[in-house]
C-alpha positions in Angstrom: 10.9 9.9 -54.4 8.6 12.8 -53.5 5.8 10.4 -52.3 8.4 8.7 -50.1 9.3 12.1 -48.5 5.6 12.9 -48.0 5.1 9.6 -46.2 8.2 9.9 -44.0 7.3 13.5 -43.1 3.8 12.3 -42.2 5.3 9.6 -40.0 7.5 12.1 -38.2 4.6 14.4 -37.6 2.5 11.6 -36.3 5.3 10.6 -33.9 5.7 14.1 -32.6 1.9 14.5 -31.9 1.5 11.1 -30.3 0.1 11.5 -26.8 2.7 10.6 -24.2 2.0 10.4 -20.5 3.3 13.5 -18.8 5.8 13.3 -15.9 4.1 13.1 -12.6 6.4 13.0 -9.6 3.6 12.9 -7.1 2.1 9.9 -8.9 5.5 8.2 -8.8 5.6 8.8 -5.0 2.1 7.3 -4.7 3.2 4.3 -6.8 6.3 3.8 -4.6 4.1 4.1 -1.4 1.6 1.5 -2.7 4.3 -0.9 -3.8 6.2 -0.6 -0.6 3.1 -1.1 1.5 2.1 -4.1 -0.6 5.6 -5.7 -0.3 5.7 -5.0 3.5 2.3 -6.5 4.0 3.2 -9.5 1.9 6.3 -10.1 4.0 4.1 -9.8 7.2 1.5 -12.2 5.8 4.2 -14.8 5.0 5.7 -14.3 8.4 2.4 -14.8 10.1 1.8 -18.0 8.1 5.1 -19.4 9.3 4.1 -18.7 12.9 0.9 -20.7 12.6 1.0 -23.7 14.9 3.9 -22.4 16.9 4.0 -21.2 20.5 3.5 -17.5 19.9 4.3 -16.5 23.4 7.6 -18.4 23.4 8.5 -17.0 19.9 7.7 -13.5 21.2 9.8 -13.9 24.3 12.7 -15.3 22.1 12.4 -12.3 19.8 12.5 -9.9 22.8 15.6 -11.5 24.1 17.2 -11.4 20.7 16.6 -7.6 20.5 17.9 -7.3 24.1 14.6 -6.2 25.7 13.5 -7.5 29.1 10.5 -9.8 28.5 9.5 -9.7 32.2 8.3 -6.1 32.0 4.5 -5.7 32.4 3.9 -4.3 28.9 5.6 -7.2 27.2 4.0 -9.7 29.5 0.6 -8.4 28.6 1.4 -8.8 24.9 2.6 -12.3 25.5 -0.6 -13.2 27.3 -2.6 -11.6 24.5 -0.7 -13.7 22.0 -1.7 -16.9 23.9 -5.4 -16.1 23.1 -4.8 -16.6 19.4 -5.9 -19.9 17.9 -4.5 -21.5 14.8 -7.7 -20.6 12.9 -7.3 -16.9 14.0 -3.7 -16.8 12.9 -4.6 -18.2 9.5 -7.5 -15.6 9.1 -5.1 -12.8 9.9 -2.5 -14.0 7.5 -5.0 -14.5 4.7 -6.5 -11.1 5.2 -3.1 -9.5 5.2 -2.1 -11.5 2.1 -5.2 -10.3 0.2 -4.7 -6.7 1.2 -1.1 -6.9 0.2 -2.0 -8.3 -3.2 -4.6 -5.5 -3.6 -1.9 -2.9 -2.9 0.5 -4.5 -5.3 -2.1 -4.7 -8.1 -3.0 -1.1 -7.4 0.6 0.0 -7.7 1.3 -1.9 -10.9 -1.9 -0.5 -12.4 -0.8 3.0 -11.5 2.6 2.3 -13.2 0.7 1.6 -16.4 -1.7 4.5 -15.8 -4.8 2.5 -16.2 -7.9 4.4 -15.1 -9.3 1.6 -12.9 -6.1 1.7 -10.8 -6.6 5.4 -10.2 -10.1 4.7 -9.0 -8.8 1.9 -6.8 -6.3 4.2 -5.2 -8.9 6.9 -4.7 -11.4 4.4 -3.2 -8.9 2.8 -0.9 -7.4 6.0 0.4 -10.9 7.6 0.9 -12.1 4.5 2.7 -9.6 4.9 5.5 -10.1 8.7 6.0 -13.2 8.3 8.3 -11.6 5.5 10.3 -8.5 7.7 10.8 -10.6 10.6 11.9 -12.4 8.4 14.4 -9.1 7.2 15.8 -7.8 10.8 16.0 -10.9 11.7 18.0 -10.4 8.8 20.4 -6.7 9.6 21.1 -4.3 11.8 19.2 -1.4 10.0 17.5 1.2 11.6 15.2 1.4 8.3 13.2 -2.4 8.3 12.5 -2.3 12.0 11.8 0.5 11.5 9.2 -1.4 8.6 7.5 -4.6 10.7 7.5 -2.7 13.6 5.8 -1.1 11.3 3.3 -4.5 9.7 2.4 -6.1 13.1 2.0 -3.3 14.2 -0.3 -3.6 11.0 -2.4 -7.3 11.4 -2.8 -7.1 15.1 -3.6 -4.2 14.7 -6.1 -5.7 11.7 -8.0 -9.2 13.2 -8.2 -7.9 16.6 -9.3 -5.5 15.1 -11.9 -7.2 11.9 -13.1 -8.0 13.3 -16.6 -4.3 14.3 -17.1 -2.8 11.1 -15.6 -5.2 8.5 -16.9 -6.1 9.1 -20.6 -7.4 5.6 -21.3 
């Protein structure tokens, strides 16, 4: 009886000292961002695949009329002419690149959910990769959207580098 109590108290003590991942609300926000980005890019890639082989200018004009925008304005006409320059091969390349990047973001998000260290390094690498590009774009012409993305990427890199030991114990 006493040996059974010793074993059960040892099990209770082992359970209480087991390493559990700490709560990390910022990591959860990063995960949500990565999964949302991956899902959106996947939807865009599938949408681009469905447009392959169709009259892009006609589809664009139909879309503009559907959202009640005048397709005869110069801005929309330029976009329509630009869409005419796409070939079937170009559309498939764009769709394939978008699909691969969406899968990259989804794998990254799922890896972060399970807190595997390679996913943390993927997120750091991906976010850090875009920082110089965003700085270059900001130098060319200021944009609040690019500035917001730049700030988000800097925060992601800083947070994951600073907290990688705490977040990813594997």
